[in-house]
ZAMARGU-4260 file (C-alpha; in steps of 0.2 Angstrom, whole numbers, plus 5000, padded with zeros to 4 digits):
<rodrens>
0) 5841/5620/5220 | 5846/5620/5238 | 5829/5613/5243 | 5832/5598/5231 | 5848/5594/5239
5) 5840/5595/5256 | 5826/5583/5250 | 5840/5571/5243 | 5848/5569/5260 | 5831/5566/5269
10) 5832/5580/5282 | 5819/5573/5294 | 5829/5557/5296 | 5845/5567/5299 | 5836/5578/5312
15) 5831/5562/5322 | 5849/5557/5322 | 5854/5574/5329 | 5840/5574/5342 | 5845/5556/5348
20) 5863/5560/5350 | 5860/5577/5359 | 5848/5568/5371 | 5861/5554/5374 | 5874/5568/5378
25) 5864/5580/5388 | 5849/5570/5395 | 5859/5554/5400 | 5877/5557/5402 | 5876/5574/5410
30) 5862/5570/5423 | 5871/5554/5428 | 5887/5564/5429 | 5896/5552/5418 | 5914/5555/5414
35) 5915/5560/5396 | 5929/5564/5384 | 5922/5576/5371 | 5919/5595/5374 | 5903/5603/5368
40) 5911/5609/5352 | 5920/5592/5349 | 5903/5583/5352 | 5895/5594/5339 | 5908/5589/5327
45) 5904/5571/5331 | 5886/5574/5327 | 5891/5583/5311 | 5902/5568/5306 | 5887/5556/5309
50) 5875/5566/5298 | 5887/5569/5284 | 5890/5550/5283 | 5871/5547/5284 | 5867/5560/5271
55) 5880/5553/5259 | 5872/5536/5262 | 5855/5543/5257 | 5862/5551/5241 | 5871/5535/5236
60) 5855/5525/5239 | 5845/5537/5228 | 5858/5536/5214 | 5856/5517/5213 | 5837/5517/5215
65) 5832/5529/5201 | 5824/5515/5191 | 5814/5508/5206 | 5809/5526/5212 | 5802/5530/5195
70) 5789/5516/5198 | 5787/5518/5217 | 5787/5537/5219 | 5788/5545/5202 | 5784/5562/5208
75) 5798/5562/5221 | 5812/5557/5210 | 5826/5570/5211 | 5841/5562/5204 | 5841/5563/5185
80) 5827/5576/5186 | 5831/5591/5198 | 5849/5586/5201 | 5859/5577/5188 | 5868/5560/5192
85) 5885/5568/5190 | 5881/5582/5203 | 5873/5569/5215 | 5888/5559/5214 | 5899/5573/5218
90) 5888/5578/5232 | 5889/5560/5239 | 5908/5560/5238 | 5909/5577/5247 | 5897/5573/5261
95) 5905/5556/5264 | 5922/5563/5264 | 5918/5576/5276 | 5911/5564/5288 | 5926/5553/5287
100) 5938/5567/5289 | 5929/5574/5304 | 5929/5556/5311 | 5948/5555/5308 | 5950/5572/5317
105) 5940/5567/5332 | 5948/5550/5334 | 5965/5558/5335 | 5959/5571/5347 | 5953/5558/5360
110) 5969/5548/5357 | 5960/5534/5348 | 5965/5535/5330 | 5959/5517/5326 | 5941/5524/5330
115) 5941/5532/5312 | 5938/5514/5305 | 5920/5516/5312 | 5916/5530/5300 | 5926/5522/5286
120) 5917/5505/5289 | 5900/5513/5290 | 5902/5523/5274 | 5908/5508/5265 | 5894/5498/5271
125) 5881/5511/5266 | 5889/5510/5248 | 5889/5491/5248 | 5871/5492/5254 | 5866/5504/5240
130) 5875/5495/5226 | 5872/5476/5231 | 5866/5471/5248 | 5849/5479/5247 | 5844/5466/5233
135) 5847/5452/5245 | 5834/5444/5256 | 5834/5453/5273 | 5852/5457/5273 | 5850/5475/5268
140) 5836/5477/5280 | 5846/5470/5294 | 5861/5481/5289 | 5851/5497/5289 | 5844/5493/5306
145) 5861/5490/5313 | 5868/5506/5306 | 5854/5516/5314 | 5858/5508/5331 | 5876/5513/5328
150) 5871/5531/5327 | 5867/5529/5345 | 5881/5518/5351 | 5894/5529/5342 | 5891/5543/5355
155) 5895/5531/5369 | 5910/5524/5360 | 5918/5541/5357 | 5912/5551/5372 | 5911/5538/5386
160) 5923/5523/5383 | 5939/5534/5382 | 5935/5541/5399 | 5932/5524/5407 | 5945/5518/5420
165) 5945/5504/5433 | 5939/5516/5446 | 5923/5522/5437 | 5920/5507/5426 | 5904/5501/5434
170) 5896/5518/5434 | 5901/5521/5416 | 5894/5504/5411 | 5877/5508/5419 | 5875/5523/5408
175) 5882/5515/5393 | 5869/5500/5395 | 5855/5513/5394 | 5862/5518/5377 | 5863/5500/5372
180) 5844/5498/5377 | 5839/5512/5366 | 5850/5506/5352 | 5842/5489/5352 | 5825/5497/5352
185) 5830/5508/5337 | 5837/5493/5328 | 5822/5482/5330 | 5810/5497/5326 | 5819/5501/5310
190) 5821/5483/5305 | 5802/5482/5305 | 5800/5499/5296 | 5812/5492/5282 | 5800/5477/5280
195) 5785/5489/5279 | 5794/5500/5266 | 5797/5484/5256 | 5779/5480/5257 | 5774/5498/5251
200) 5787/5497/5237 | 5784/5479/5231 | 5780/5484/5213 | 5795/5494/5210 | 5806/5482/5219
205) 5801/5468/5208 | 5806/5477/5193 | 5822/5482/5201 | 5827/5465/5204 | 5826/5466/5223
210) 5822/5450/5233 | 5813/5457/5248 | 5803/5447/5261 | 5787/5454/5253 | 5792/5447/5236
215) 5800/5431/5243 | 5785/5425/5253 | 5771/5436/5247 | 5763/5452/5253 | 5750/5444/5264
220) 5763/5433/5273 | 5776/5447/5275 | 5762/5458/5283 | 5759/5444/5295 | 5778/5444/5299
225) 5777/5463/5302 | 5762/5460/5314 | 5771/5447/5324 | 5787/5458/5325 | 5777/5473/5330
230) 5768/5463/5344 | 5785/5456/5350 | 5792/5473/5351 | 5777/5479/5361 | 5779/5465/5373
235) 5797/5469/5375 | 5794/5487/5379 | 5781/5482/5392 | 5793/5470/5400 | 5806/5484/5400
240) 5793/5495/5409 | 5790/5482/5422 | 5808/5478/5425 | 5816/5495/5425 | 5802/5509/5426
245) 5789/5501/5438 | 5794/5512/5452 | 5792/5528/5442 | 5774/5532/5438 | 5777/5547/5426
250) 5789/5536/5416 | 5777/5522/5416 | 5763/5533/5410 | 5774/5541/5397 | 5779/5524/5389
255) 5762/5517/5391 | 5753/5531/5381 | 5767/5537/5370 | 5777/5521/5365 | 5766/5506/5369
260) 5750/5514/5363 | 5757/5519/5346 | 5764/5501/5344 | 5748/5493/5348 | 5740/5504/5335
265) 5753/5499/5323 | 5749/5480/5327 | 5731/5483/5324 | 5733/5493/5308 | 5746/5480/5301
270) 5734/5466/5304 | 5722/5475/5293 | 5735/5482/5280 | 5732/5478/5261 | 5735/5493/5251
275) 5751/5505/5249 | 5742/5519/5259 | 5740/5506/5273 | 5759/5503/5273 | 5763/5521/5272
280) 5753/5524/5288 | 5762/5510/5296 | 5779/5518/5292 | 5773/5534/5299 | 5767/5526/5315
285) 5784/5518/5317 | 5793/5534/5314 | 5782/5543/5327 | 5786/5529/5339 | 5804/5531/5336
290) 5803/5550/5340 | 5793/5547/5356 | 5804/5533/5361 | 5820/5543/5360 | 5812/5558/5368
295) 5809/5547/5383 | 5827/5551/5388 | 5821/5567/5394 | 5813/5558/5409 | 5830/5553/5416
300) 5835/5570/5424 | 5818/5572/5432 | 5811/5555/5435 | 5823/5541/5435 | 5837/5549/5445
</rodrens>
């Protein structure tokens, strides 16, 4: 039973959120000696709040995707099979409420009570996405990508911004700008991955009344869009290497072999993709690139500084 609940919240995705937030705190903020607000225990509560909201969003999404999932991935449907819809709904309410309450506590601890609206807003958007927005062309894809980026930015918002003053503003912004760069990378990468998932799930999405890019313009043209976006992201990473990392050989080599190379492979495979298994491989490549991309933060204490 516990295993089914774990599958429902997509633990791998949640672990990626935990990892990126830990890296921002301890591989960026600490080495740069940035002024921060949250103690270690308070920061862990921020991480917990984030994954509770994300877990709730995953459960809500599955609740409203049962019919589509029975077509796209019948062997992996949990809601209605291993877990009843009623129990899944209760689980959604509990996890989401826990995330919002933890956010409320942290917002008051740092003296920024209005910050709780971030958690309330994200939870609300995840619900609206699951119930309505994901049926609209590109809107749902963009929203998911932006919310993924927010899981990075929220660390800076809660931990860095409240400790910023006139005297340290320049140094604080220099660190926060790095977080923004990673958030932008995560946003674009996840937007592309959402399009790839739509290509993979096109049959179920048609029956579920969704209007994805793959349905709207056809699988072949949507695949071409994915290829172009992947190529543009690859060029963007290369430009970043040239502008920011050119003087640090190990950083350049890391990005070249562990970020650019997988992206190039993605572009090649997307150009050839035709079957669902091809799109599944593309999705895996993007997730691996996300992992290697965020792990590059480990370079800052040893190479960049």
